[in-house]
C-alpha positions in Angstrom: 12.4 -16.4 87.6 16.2 -15.8 87.5 15.9 -12.5 85.2 13.3 -11.1 87.2 14.6 -7.9 89.7 12.7 -6.8 92.7 12.0 -3.2 93.1 11.7 -1.1 96.4 7.9 -1.1 95.9 7.9 -5.0 95.6 6.8 -5.1 91.9 8.9 -7.2 89.5 10.8 -5.6 86.8 12.1 -7.5 83.7 15.6 -7.7 82.0 16.1 -5.6 79.2 16.7 -8.8 76.8 13.4 -10.2 78.0 11.6 -6.9 76.9 13.2 -7.1 73.7 12.0 -10.7 73.2 8.4 -9.7 73.9 8.7 -6.5 71.9 10.0 -8.5 69.1 7.4 -11.4 69.3 4.8 -8.8 69.3 6.2 -7.1 66.2 6.4 -10.3 64.3 2.8 -11.3 65.2 1.5 -7.8 64.0 3.4 -8.4 60.9 2.1 -11.5 60.2 -1.7 -10.6 60.9 -1.0 -7.5 58.7 0.5 -9.9 56.0 -2.6 -12.2 56.3 -5.1 -9.4 56.0 -3.3 -8.2 52.7 -3.5 -11.5 51.4 -7.4 -11.7 52.4 -8.0 -8.4 50.7 -5.9 -9.6 47.6 -8.1 -12.7 47.1 -11.1 -10.9 47.7 -10.3 -8.6 45.2 -9.5 -11.2 42.7 -12.3 -13.0 43.3 -14.5 -9.9 42.6 -13.0 -9.2 39.5 -13.2 -12.3 38.0 -17.0 -12.5 38.7 -17.8 -8.9 37.5 -16.7 -9.7 33.9 -20.1 -12.1 33.4 -22.9 -9.8 32.4 -25.2 -12.3 30.9 -25.7 -16.1 30.2 -22.5 -18.1 29.4 -24.0 -21.7 29.0 -27.4 -23.1 28.2 -27.7 -24.2 31.8 -27.9 -20.6 32.8 -31.0 -20.3 30.8 -32.6 -23.5 31.5 -32.6 -22.6 35.1 -35.1 -19.5 34.5 -38.6 -20.3 34.2 -40.6 -21.0 31.3 -41.5 -17.7 29.6 -40.4 -14.6 27.6 -37.3 -14.3 29.8 -36.0 -17.8 29.1 -36.5 -17.4 25.4 -35.0 -14.0 25.7 -32.0 -15.7 27.4 -31.5 -18.3 24.8 -31.7 -15.6 21.9 -29.0 -13.5 23.8 -26.8 -16.7 24.3 -27.5 -17.6 20.3 -26.7 -14.1 19.3 -23.3 -14.1 21.2 -22.2 -17.3 20.0 -22.8 -16.3 16.4 -21.1 -13.3 16.8 -17.9 -15.1 18.1 -17.9 -17.5 15.3 -18.3 -14.8 12.8 -15.4 -12.9 14.2 -12.8 -15.7 13.3 -10.8 -15.7 10.5 -11.7 -18.1 8.0 -9.3 -21.4 7.7 -8.1 -23.3 4.6 -8.9 -26.9 4.3 -4.9 -27.5 4.7 -4.8 -25.5 7.9 -3.5 -22.2 6.8 -4.9 -19.0 7.0 
């Protein structure tokens, strides 16, 4: 290599420019890894928050996956109660579409 300098002990010393290039490359790789880790943790957090809001059954298929019996009937009852409450909470609408 043309930029290598030989020392008195026979080992190779590098130019300052080459050392700066290696240091900058290492810093940019570390920054990239750090950015990817932050992105991964943010995505994991979003997924966890999105899935944490589901407390009970939301669809009929959630209840039909249960074994027949009291738990399955309770699931259907809870689903029916939740849908009734959300229906009753809406304001009535007149026929012409106005409130």
